[in-house]
C-alpha positions as a LaTeX table, in Angstrom:
\begin{tabular}{lrrr}
\hline
Residue & $x$ (\AA) & $y$ (\AA) & $z$ (\AA) \\
\hline
Met1 & 52.41 & $-25.75$ & 131.22 \\
Ala2 & 53.58 & $-23.52$ & 128.80 \\
Asp3 & 50.69 & $-20.47$ & 128.16 \\
Glu4 & 49.35 & $-21.34$ & 124.73 \\
Gly5 & 49.32 & $-17.88$ & 123.70 \\
Val6 & 53.23 & $-18.06$ & 123.58 \\
Arg7 & 54.63 & $-19.81$ & 120.48 \\
Ala8 & 58.06 & $-20.65$ & 119.82 \\
Tyr9 & 60.54 & $-18.12$ & 117.89 \\
Gly10 & 60.20 & $-18.78$ & 114.14 \\
Ser11 & 56.66 & $-20.73$ & 114.80 \\
Val12 & 53.93 & $-19.21$ & 112.94 \\
Ala13 & 49.91 & $-19.23$ & 113.83 \\
Pro14 & 47.40 & $-20.03$ & 111.47 \\
Val15 & 44.95 & $-17.28$ & 110.18 \\
Lys16 & 41.59 & $-18.03$ & 111.21 \\
Val17 & 38.54 & $-17.88$ & 108.95 \\
Gly18 & 34.88 & $-18.00$ & 110.10 \\
Leu19 & 32.05 & $-20.25$ & 108.88 \\
Leu20 & 28.83 & $-18.99$ & 109.88 \\
Asn21 & 26.08 & $-21.62$ & 108.56 \\
Asp22 & 22.79 & $-20.26$ & 109.69 \\
Tyr23 & 20.88 & $-22.76$ & 107.43 \\
Pro24 & 22.46 & $-26.23$ & 107.87 \\
Thr25 & 21.56 & $-29.08$ & 105.48 \\
Arg26 & 23.12 & $-31.85$ & 106.89 \\
Thr27 & 23.72 & $-33.28$ & 103.38 \\
Gly28 & 26.31 & $-33.08$ & 100.45 \\
Thr29 & 25.58 & $-29.43$ & 99.83 \\
Asp30 & 27.57 & $-28.60$ & 103.25 \\
Asn31 & 30.05 & $-31.08$ & 102.57 \\
Asp32 & 30.98 & $-29.52$ & 99.44 \\
Thr33 & 30.91 & $-26.11$ & 101.01 \\
Leu34 & 33.39 & $-27.05$ & 103.53 \\
Asp35 & 35.51 & $-29.32$ & 101.27 \\
Thr36 & 35.64 & $-26.17$ & 98.81 \\
Leu37 & 36.51 & $-23.91$ & 101.27 \\
Arg38 & 39.90 & $-25.98$ & 102.45 \\
Leu39 & 40.46 & $-26.69$ & 98.67 \\
Val40 & 40.96 & $-22.76$ & 97.86 \\
Phe41 & 42.48 & $-22.01$ & 101.27 \\
Asp42 & 45.31 & $-24.90$ & 100.37 \\
Glu43 & 45.80 & $-23.84$ & 97.03 \\
Ala44 & 46.46 & $-20.24$ & 98.11 \\
Val45 & 48.89 & $-21.34$ & 100.82 \\
Ala46 & 50.41 & $-23.89$ & 98.39 \\
Ala47 & 51.11 & $-20.70$ & 95.74 \\
Gly48 & 52.22 & $-18.41$ & 98.35 \\
Leu49 & 49.49 & $-16.01$ & 98.10 \\
Val50 & 48.99 & $-16.50$ & 101.82 \\
Asp51 & 52.02 & $-16.89$ & 103.69 \\
Arg52 & 50.57 & $-19.12$ & 106.97 \\
Pro53 & 48.14 & $-21.88$ & 107.14 \\
Ile54 & 44.71 & $-21.30$ & 107.21 \\
Glu55 & 42.21 & $-22.74$ & 109.73 \\
Leu56 & 38.69 & $-22.58$ & 109.14 \\
Val57 & 36.16 & $-22.43$ & 112.38 \\
Glu58 & 32.87 & $-23.69$ & 112.06 \\
Arg59 & 29.49 & $-22.55$ & 113.69 \\
Asn60 & 26.46 & $-24.20$ & 112.57 \\
Val61 & 23.21 & $-22.92$ & 113.95 \\
Ile62 & 19.57 & $-22.89$ & 112.99 \\
Gly63 & 18.59 & $-19.22$ & 112.44 \\
Leu64 & 15.61 & $-17.68$ & 110.77 \\
Pro65 & 13.29 & $-18.95$ & 109.16 \\
Asn66 & 13.10 & $-22.07$ & 111.50 \\
Gly67 & 15.09 & $-21.07$ & 114.13 \\
Thr68 & 16.35 & $-17.52$ & 115.70 \\
Tyr69 & 18.57 & $-14.77$ & 115.23 \\
Gln70 & 19.84 & $-14.55$ & 118.42 \\
Ala71 & 21.54 & $-17.81$ & 117.73 \\
Val72 & 23.36 & $-16.15$ & 114.69 \\
Glu73 & 24.47 & $-13.38$ & 116.53 \\
Arg74 & 25.86 & $-15.72$ & 119.48 \\
Ala75 & 27.69 & $-17.70$ & 116.82 \\
Tyr76 & 29.22 & $-14.53$ & 114.94 \\
Asp77 & 30.28 & $-13.07$ & 118.49 \\
Glu78 & 31.93 & $-16.28$ & 119.12 \\
Leu79 & 34.07 & $-16.33$ & 116.01 \\
Val80 & 35.13 & $-12.87$ & 116.47 \\
Ala81 & 36.20 & $-13.76$ & 120.01 \\
Glu82 & 37.98 & $-17.24$ & 118.58 \\
Gly83 & 39.99 & $-14.53$ & 116.68 \\
Cys84 & 38.90 & $-15.19$ & 112.98 \\
Leu85 & 40.03 & $-12.11$ & 110.50 \\
Ala86 & 37.11 & $-12.88$ & 108.23 \\
Ile87 & 33.64 & $-14.55$ & 108.42 \\
Phe88 & 31.44 & $-16.19$ & 105.55 \\
Gly89 & 27.95 & $-16.12$ & 106.33 \\
Pro90 & 25.42 & $-15.77$ & 107.31 \\
Tyr91 & 23.16 & $-16.73$ & 104.67 \\
Val92 & 19.40 & $-16.09$ & 104.95 \\
Ser93 & 18.39 & $-12.23$ & 104.75 \\
Asp94 & 16.42 & $-12.47$ & 107.97 \\
Asn95 & 19.52 & $-13.12$ & 109.73 \\
Ala96 & 21.95 & $-11.04$ & 107.51 \\
Val97 & 19.68 & $-7.81$ & 107.79 \\
Pro98 & 19.93 & $-7.62$ & 111.79 \\
Leu99 & 23.50 & $-9.01$ & 111.87 \\
Ala100 & 25.10 & $-6.09$ & 109.70 \\
Ala101 & 23.93 & $-3.62$ & 112.34 \\
His102 & 25.57 & $-5.89$ & 115.26 \\
Ala103 & 28.63 & $-5.91$ & 112.70 \\
Asp104 & 28.63 & $-2.24$ & 112.51 \\
Arg105 & 28.60 & $-1.87$ & 115.91 \\
Val106 & 31.54 & $-4.57$ & 117.02 \\
Ala107 & 33.66 & $-2.96$ & 114.33 \\
Lys108 & 36.20 & $-5.92$ & 114.09 \\
Val109 & 35.76 & $-8.38$ & 111.44 \\
Pro110 & 34.57 & $-8.26$ & 107.94 \\
Asn111 & 31.90 & $-11.04$ & 106.90 \\
Ile112 & 30.91 & $-11.94$ & 103.33 \\
Ile113 & 27.34 & $-12.72$ & 103.20 \\
Leu114 & 24.65 & $-14.69$ & 100.89 \\
Ser115 & 22.06 & $-12.57$ & 101.33 \\
Gly116 & 20.05 & $-10.89$ & 98.73 \\
Ser117 & 18.92 & $-8.19$ & 100.65 \\
Glu118 & 20.68 & $-4.62$ & 100.12 \\
Gly119 & 19.33 & $-3.95$ & 103.69 \\
Ala120 & 22.22 & $-6.39$ & 105.07 \\
Leu121 & 24.84 & $-4.28$ & 103.40 \\
Gly122 & 27.40 & $-2.25$ & 105.79 \\
Glu123 & 31.06 & $-0.80$ & 106.55 \\
Trp124 & 31.74 & $-4.46$ & 107.66 \\
Thr125 & 29.46 & $-6.55$ & 105.25 \\
Phe126 & 30.11 & $-7.62$ & 102.02 \\
Ala127 & 28.08 & $-9.53$ & 99.76 \\
Leu128 & 28.84 & $-12.04$ & 97.01 \\
Asn129 & 24.97 & $-12.44$ & 97.15 \\
Asn130 & 23.14 & $-15.81$ & 96.11 \\
Gly131 & 20.85 & $-13.33$ & 94.20 \\
Ser132 & 19.34 & $-9.94$ & 94.70 \\
Met133 & 15.84 & $-8.85$ & 95.54 \\
Pro134 & 16.22 & $-5.88$ & 93.63 \\
Glu135 & 17.86 & $-7.85$ & 90.64 \\
Glu136 & 16.46 & $-11.13$ & 90.47 \\
Pro137 & 12.97 & $-9.81$ & 89.40 \\
Val138 & 14.54 & $-8.15$ & 86.63 \\
Met139 & 16.19 & $-11.15$ & 85.72 \\
Leu140 & 13.00 & $-12.98$ & 85.65 \\
Ala141 & 11.27 & $-10.51$ & 83.98 \\
Ala142 & 13.41 & $-10.78$ & 81.26 \\
Val143 & 13.21 & $-14.78$ & 80.91 \\
Met144 & 9.59 & $-14.51$ & 81.03 \\
Ile145 & 9.38 & $-11.96$ & 78.11 \\
Gly146 & 11.81 & $-13.93$ & 76.18 \\
Asp147 & 9.50 & $-16.87$ & 76.80 \\
Gly148 & 6.23 & $-14.51$ & 75.51 \\
Arg149 & 4.25 & $-14.41$ & 78.89 \\
Arg150 & 2.42 & $-11.58$ & 79.67 \\
Arg151 & $-0.19$ & $-12.22$ & 82.45 \\
Ile152 & 1.63 & $-13.14$ & 85.75 \\
Ala153 & $-0.01$ & $-14.53$ & 89.02 \\
Ile154 & 2.34 & $-14.16$ & 92.03 \\
Ala155 & 2.55 & $-16.45$ & 95.19 \\
Tyr156 & 4.81 & $-14.59$ & 97.80 \\
Glu157 & 6.17 & $-16.09$ & 101.04 \\
Ala158 & 4.59 & $-14.06$ & 103.90 \\
Ser159 & 7.89 & $-12.82$ & 105.16 \\
Leu160 & 10.45 & $-10.27$ & 105.50 \\
Ile161 & 12.15 & $-12.00$ & 102.10 \\
Gly162 & 8.61 & $-12.65$ & 100.57 \\
Lys163 & 7.29 & $-9.09$ & 100.83 \\
Glu164 & 10.80 & $-7.78$ & 99.84 \\
Tyr165 & 10.90 & $-9.71$ & 96.89 \\
Leu166 & 7.39 & $-8.93$ & 95.89 \\
Ala167 & 7.95 & $-5.25$ & 96.09 \\
Tyr168 & 10.65 & $-5.19$ & 93.58 \\
Ala169 & 8.74 & $-7.85$ & 91.40 \\
Glu170 & 5.91 & $-5.45$ & 91.15 \\
Lys171 & 8.16 & $-2.44$ & 90.41 \\
Ala172 & 10.28 & $-4.77$ & 87.70 \\
Tyr173 & 6.95 & $-6.26$ & 85.92 \\
Ala174 & 5.54 & $-3.02$ & 85.59 \\
Ala175 & 8.39 & $-1.44$ & 83.64 \\
Ala176 & 8.59 & $-4.68$ & 81.82 \\
Gly177 & 5.06 & $-4.22$ & 80.85 \\
Leu178 & 3.94 & $-7.37$ & 82.41 \\
Ala179 & 0.54 & $-7.55$ & 84.13 \\
Ile180 & 0.64 & $-9.06$ & 87.58 \\
Val181 & $-3.12$ & $-10.15$ & 87.51 \\
Thr182 & $-3.28$ & $-11.47$ & 91.23 \\
Thr183 & $-0.88$ & $-11.48$ & 94.15 \\
Val184 & $-1.34$ & $-14.40$ & 96.50 \\
Pro185 & 0.31 & $-14.69$ & 100.20 \\
Ile186 & 1.62 & $-18.15$ & 101.30 \\
Pro187 & 3.44 & $-19.49$ & 104.58 \\
Gln188 & 7.05 & $-19.62$ & 104.63 \\
Val189 & 6.74 & $-23.38$ & 105.85 \\
Glu190 & 5.36 & $-26.19$ & 104.38 \\
Ala191 & 1.59 & $-26.12$ & 104.17 \\
Asp192 & $-1.51$ & $-27.24$ & 101.96 \\
Lys193 & $-1.38$ & $-25.06$ & 98.80 \\
Ala194 & $-4.60$ & $-26.16$ & 97.31 \\
Glu195 & $-6.36$ & $-22.87$ & 98.37 \\
Thr196 & $-3.39$ & $-21.25$ & 96.75 \\
Val197 & $-3.50$ & $-23.02$ & 93.53 \\
Asn198 & $-7.25$ & $-22.13$ & 93.25 \\
Ala199 & $-6.63$ & $-18.22$ & 94.04 \\
Leu200 & $-3.64$ & $-18.37$ & 91.50 \\
Arg201 & $-5.79$ & $-20.31$ & 88.86 \\
Ser202 & $-8.87$ & $-17.97$ & 88.78 \\
Ala203 & $-7.06$ & $-14.77$ & 87.83 \\
Glu204 & $-6.29$ & $-16.95$ & 84.52 \\
Pro205 & $-2.22$ & $-16.33$ & 84.30 \\
Asp206 & $-0.05$ & $-17.35$ & 81.58 \\
Ala207 & 2.64 & $-18.01$ & 84.37 \\
Val208 & 2.94 & $-18.29$ & 87.97 \\
Val209 & 5.82 & $-16.92$ & 89.94 \\
His210 & 6.90 & $-17.81$ & 93.45 \\
Val211 & 8.78 & $-15.39$ & 95.35 \\
Gly212 & 10.71 & $-16.03$ & 98.76 \\
Phe213 & 13.29 & $-18.31$ & 100.76 \\
Gly214 & 11.63 & $-21.53$ & 99.24 \\
His215 & 10.22 & $-23.12$ & 101.76 \\
Gly216 & 7.00 & $-21.85$ & 100.61 \\
Leu217 & 7.66 & $-24.31$ & 97.07 \\
Trp218 & 6.94 & $-27.73$ & 99.75 \\
Gly219 & 3.78 & $-28.78$ & 97.90 \\
Phe220 & 3.01 & $-26.60$ & 95.33 \\
Ser221 & 4.12 & $-28.88$ & 92.62 \\
Asp222 & 1.62 & $-31.64$ & 93.92 \\
Ala223 & $-0.86$ & $-29.01$ & 94.46 \\
Leu224 & $-0.71$ & $-28.22$ & 90.78 \\
Arg225 & $-0.95$ & $-31.81$ & 89.90 \\
Ala226 & $-3.98$ & $-32.60$ & 92.03 \\
Ala227 & $-5.83$ & $-29.66$ & 90.22 \\
Gly228 & $-4.73$ & $-30.52$ & 86.87 \\
Trp229 & $-3.21$ & $-27.48$ & 86.33 \\
Asn230 & 0.13 & $-27.49$ & 84.82 \\
Pro231 & 0.78 & $-23.51$ & 84.13 \\
Pro232 & 4.70 & $-22.48$ & 83.04 \\
Arg233 & 5.97 & $-21.74$ & 86.75 \\
Tyr234 & 9.18 & $-19.69$ & 88.09 \\
Thr235 & 10.98 & $-18.38$ & 90.82 \\
Thr236 & 14.08 & $-16.96$ & 92.20 \\
Thr237 & 16.92 & $-18.10$ & 93.67 \\
Ala238 & 14.86 & $-20.24$ & 95.68 \\
Phe239 & 15.42 & $-22.85$ & 92.86 \\
Glu240 & 18.70 & $-23.61$ & 94.37 \\
Met241 & 16.98 & $-25.15$ & 97.16 \\
Ala242 & 16.66 & $-28.33$ & 94.78 \\
His243 & 20.50 & $-28.83$ & 94.96 \\
Ile244 & 19.69 & $-29.77$ & 98.99 \\
Ser245 & 18.30 & $-33.37$ & 98.38 \\
Ala246 & 16.14 & $-35.46$ & 95.81 \\
Glu247 & 13.03 & $-34.78$ & 98.10 \\
Trp248 & 13.75 & $-30.91$ & 97.22 \\
Met249 & 13.87 & $-31.61$ & 93.54 \\
Arg250 & 10.69 & $-33.47$ & 93.56 \\
His251 & 8.83 & $-30.34$ & 95.07 \\
Leu252 & 10.80 & $-28.31$ & 92.31 \\
Ser253 & 9.87 & $-30.39$ & 89.32 \\
Gly254 & 9.12 & $-28.45$ & 86.45 \\
Trp255 & 10.27 & $-24.91$ & 87.90 \\
Ile256 & 12.03 & $-22.45$ & 86.15 \\
Gly257 & 14.42 & $-20.16$ & 88.42 \\
Leu258 & 17.60 & $-18.43$ & 88.77 \\
Asp259 & 20.82 & $-20.20$ & 89.75 \\
Ser260 & 24.50 & $-19.27$ & 89.45 \\
Tyr261 & 25.65 & $-22.67$ & 88.21 \\
Asp262 & 26.35 & $-22.26$ & 84.71 \\
Glu263 & 27.94 & $-25.24$ & 82.96 \\
Arg264 & 29.59 & $-23.07$ & 80.25 \\
Asn265 & 31.87 & $-21.23$ & 82.73 \\
Thr266 & 35.45 & $-22.72$ & 82.20 \\
Val267 & 36.68 & $-20.94$ & 85.55 \\
Gly268 & 34.15 & $-23.09$ & 87.31 \\
Gln269 & 34.60 & $-26.31$ & 85.42 \\
Ala270 & 38.14 & $-25.97$ & 85.83 \\
Phe271 & 37.55 & $-25.69$ & 89.50 \\
Leu272 & 35.59 & $-28.77$ & 89.54 \\
Asp273 & 38.25 & $-30.53$ & 87.88 \\
Arg274 & 40.45 & $-29.86$ & 90.83 \\
Phe275 & 37.88 & $-30.53$ & 93.10 \\
Glu276 & 36.99 & $-34.11$ & 91.46 \\
Ala277 & 40.67 & $-34.95$ & 91.53 \\
Arg278 & 40.76 & $-34.47$ & 95.70 \\
Tyr279 & 37.79 & $-35.48$ & 96.60 \\
Gly280 & 36.38 & $-38.18$ & 94.09 \\
Arg281 & 33.05 & $-36.32$ & 93.35 \\
Arg282 & 31.93 & $-33.64$ & 90.90 \\
Pro283 & 29.11 & $-31.81$ & 92.41 \\
Gly284 & 26.98 & $-30.23$ & 89.69 \\
His285 & 25.28 & $-27.45$ & 91.57 \\
Ser286 & 25.75 & $-24.02$ & 92.95 \\
Met287 & 27.73 & $-24.07$ & 96.09 \\
Pro288 & 31.32 & $-25.17$ & 95.16 \\
Gly289 & 31.37 & $-22.18$ & 92.40 \\
Leu290 & 29.91 & $-19.78$ & 94.65 \\
Cys291 & 31.93 & $-20.76$ & 97.73 \\
His292 & 35.52 & $-21.00$ & 95.26 \\
Asp293 & 34.77 & $-16.96$ & 95.18 \\
Val294 & 34.08 & $-16.45$ & 98.53 \\
Ala295 & 37.07 & $-17.94$ & 99.15 \\
Thr296 & 39.16 & $-16.57$ & 96.44 \\
Val297 & 38.01 & $-13.08$ & 97.68 \\
Ile298 & 38.85 & $-13.80$ & 101.28 \\
Thr299 & 42.76 & $-15.41$ & 100.12 \\
Arg300 & 43.12 & $-12.18$ & 98.41 \\
Ala301 & 42.34 & $-10.03$ & 101.30 \\
Leu302 & 44.27 & $-11.96$ & 103.26 \\
Ser303 & 47.38 & $-12.02$ & 101.22 \\
Ala304 & 46.85 & $-7.97$ & 100.81 \\
Ala305 & 45.93 & $-7.03$ & 104.47 \\
Arg306 & 48.37 & $-4.61$ & 106.09 \\
Pro307 & 48.20 & $-5.26$ & 109.40 \\
Leu308 & 46.82 & $-8.62$ & 108.92 \\
Thr309 & 43.89 & $-7.59$ & 111.23 \\
Gly310 & 40.29 & $-7.42$ & 110.75 \\
Glu311 & 40.23 & $-4.42$ & 109.34 \\
Gly312 & 43.24 & $-4.80$ & 107.42 \\
Val313 & 41.32 & $-7.77$ & 105.73 \\
Lys314 & 38.40 & $-5.72$ & 105.07 \\
Asn315 & 40.43 & $-2.95$ & 103.31 \\
Gly316 & 41.77 & $-6.05$ & 101.60 \\
Ile317 & 38.32 & $-7.24$ & 100.47 \\
Glu318 & 38.04 & $-3.45$ & 98.62 \\
Gln319 & 40.94 & $-4.02$ & 96.93 \\
Val320 & 39.66 & $-7.03$ & 95.08 \\
Lys321 & 39.19 & $-6.14$ & 91.26 \\
Leu322 & 38.23 & $-7.73$ & 88.47 \\
Ile323 & 38.91 & $-11.69$ & 89.26 \\
Pro324 & 37.62 & $-14.18$ & 86.79 \\
Ala325 & 34.27 & $-15.64$ & 88.93 \\
Ala326 & 33.60 & $-19.68$ & 88.96 \\
Ser327 & 30.01 & $-18.38$ & 89.84 \\
Gly328 & 27.40 & $-17.32$ & 86.89 \\
Ala329 & 27.78 & $-17.11$ & 82.87 \\
Pro330 & 31.22 & $-16.93$ & 81.18 \\
Gly331 & 32.69 & $-13.50$ & 81.95 \\
Thr332 & 31.44 & $-13.30$ & 85.42 \\
Phe333 & 33.92 & $-11.10$ & 87.86 \\
Leu334 & 34.59 & $-10.49$ & 91.09 \\
Arg335 & 35.31 & $-7.00$ & 92.46 \\
Phe336 & 34.60 & $-4.81$ & 95.54 \\
Gly337 & 35.48 & $-1.25$ & 96.46 \\
Arg338 & 35.47 & 1.25 & 99.41 \\
Tyr339 & 32.03 & 2.12 & 98.74 \\
Ile340 & 31.09 & $-1.29$ & 96.67 \\
Arg341 & 29.66 & $-4.00$ & 98.90 \\
Gln342 & 28.08 & $-6.28$ & 96.28 \\
Gly343 & 30.97 & $-8.42$ & 94.47 \\
Trp344 & 29.53 & $-9.36$ & 91.24 \\
Leu345 & 30.14 & $-7.37$ & 87.91 \\
Gly346 & 28.15 & $-8.87$ & 85.36 \\
Ser347 & 24.54 & $-9.12$ & 84.32 \\
Asp348 & 24.49 & $-12.92$ & 84.22 \\
Tyr349 & 25.77 & $-13.59$ & 87.69 \\
Leu350 & 22.54 & $-15.37$ & 87.73 \\
Ile351 & 21.05 & $-17.51$ & 85.06 \\
Ala352 & 17.75 & $-19.29$ & 84.33 \\
Arg353 & 17.73 & $-23.38$ & 84.92 \\
Arg354 & 14.98 & $-25.71$ & 84.80 \\
Ile355 & 14.19 & $-28.74$ & 86.71 \\
Leu356 & 13.22 & $-31.61$ & 84.60 \\
Pro357 & 9.57 & $-32.44$ & 84.82 \\
Asp358 & 10.28 & $-36.05$ & 86.57 \\
Gly359 & 12.67 & $-34.29$ & 88.96 \\
Thr360 & 15.68 & $-36.15$ & 88.15 \\
Gly361 & 18.00 & $-33.32$ & 87.45 \\
His362 & 18.25 & $-29.71$ & 86.10 \\
Glu363 & 19.30 & $-28.22$ & 82.65 \\
Phe364 & 20.56 & $-24.58$ & 81.24 \\
Tyr365 & 17.16 & $-22.86$ & 80.39 \\
Ala366 & 18.09 & $-18.99$ & 79.31 \\
Ala367 & 20.64 & $-15.97$ & 80.01 \\
Pro368 & 18.45 & $-12.77$ & 81.25 \\
Ser369 & 20.66 & $-10.51$ & 79.45 \\
Glu370 & 19.01 & $-12.05$ & 76.12 \\
Asn371 & 16.27 & $-9.67$ & 77.00 \\
Ile372 & 17.53 & $-7.41$ & 79.88 \\
Ser373 & 17.18 & $-4.39$ & 77.89 \\
Arg374 & 13.36 & $-4.81$ & 76.92 \\
Ala375 & 12.95 & $-5.73$ & 80.69 \\
Val376 & 14.02 & $-2.82$ & 81.74 \\
Gly377 & 12.20 & $-0.58$ & 79.53 \\
Val378 & 15.09 & 0.54 & 77.29 \\
Gly379 & 14.73 & $-1.70$ & 74.33 \\
Pro380 & 12.02 & $-2.58$ & 71.46 \\
Gly381 & 8.65 & $-3.69$ & 73.01 \\
\hline
\end{tabular}
């Protein structure tokens, strides 16, 4: 039997790209992710941007908060050992932060993460972050200023993500002239929220803000209804959990939050045209656009890699400049550089959307840029 590592002269080995999904949902959103990556990779090969087939290698593991970080690190090492030249993932900050240090120690393969924590950035770790803990509070402050809010009660998840969000929110809201009237810790898992709602309500806020990964939102709307209280309520990119299932949508009914899906983005809509033509469905949520942008960065990095190694691909990512993004508001771009590890260019790479009160869908709500100057304390009060 011939050695599998020896190919006939003239044959071409595929380029391997890893997908490290540390939050598998087993729902349509995971299918949309896979189908988006495959479509963009196939388009890049068909256009001659990449001169060999691209093989997607999957690792689906349950990382933090419900699983373990060790499962994530093991999956990363397996993808490196399998010969992947770039890795998409992990998604969750609790896993991405410690993995960045591990990726630097391994020093073989770049990965592109969705994490919003700047502690996850490194020499080998790039972010097309599905939000940003330092930036999201400023964006939410801008939206709340536009809505005339002044007294804010915060429910924060008692976790790495929740506490980091809270620290940035306290700074951002102070700069924006918003008063934080109380902060209440909540579990990062589903739990009864009756006491939480009572504690928030007693501070007499004119808005409630949730910060954290998102699991703390389960039961929140139910507890508000049970208490007969319907305050304006805002959340981070935890809002995007609503896309996972109808049950998530129900738990987020009436919430306003940050999202990277914007139906006004013509790049994103043109991609969804092609997605629908190939797969017969048209997702209306953030992951197809976001995964399109990740795959676009990877294919351009593969094209620029000299040589075609992990380090070559890392250098190729640094050469990605001013590529129109499918995510965010119109005018959002992708760019990286030698000392640039976050890839969004544009103040509205996230916009605000609202889940309808009956939980049947979502709609565009506001663009943070409309009040960003006031939120950072440089515009008229």
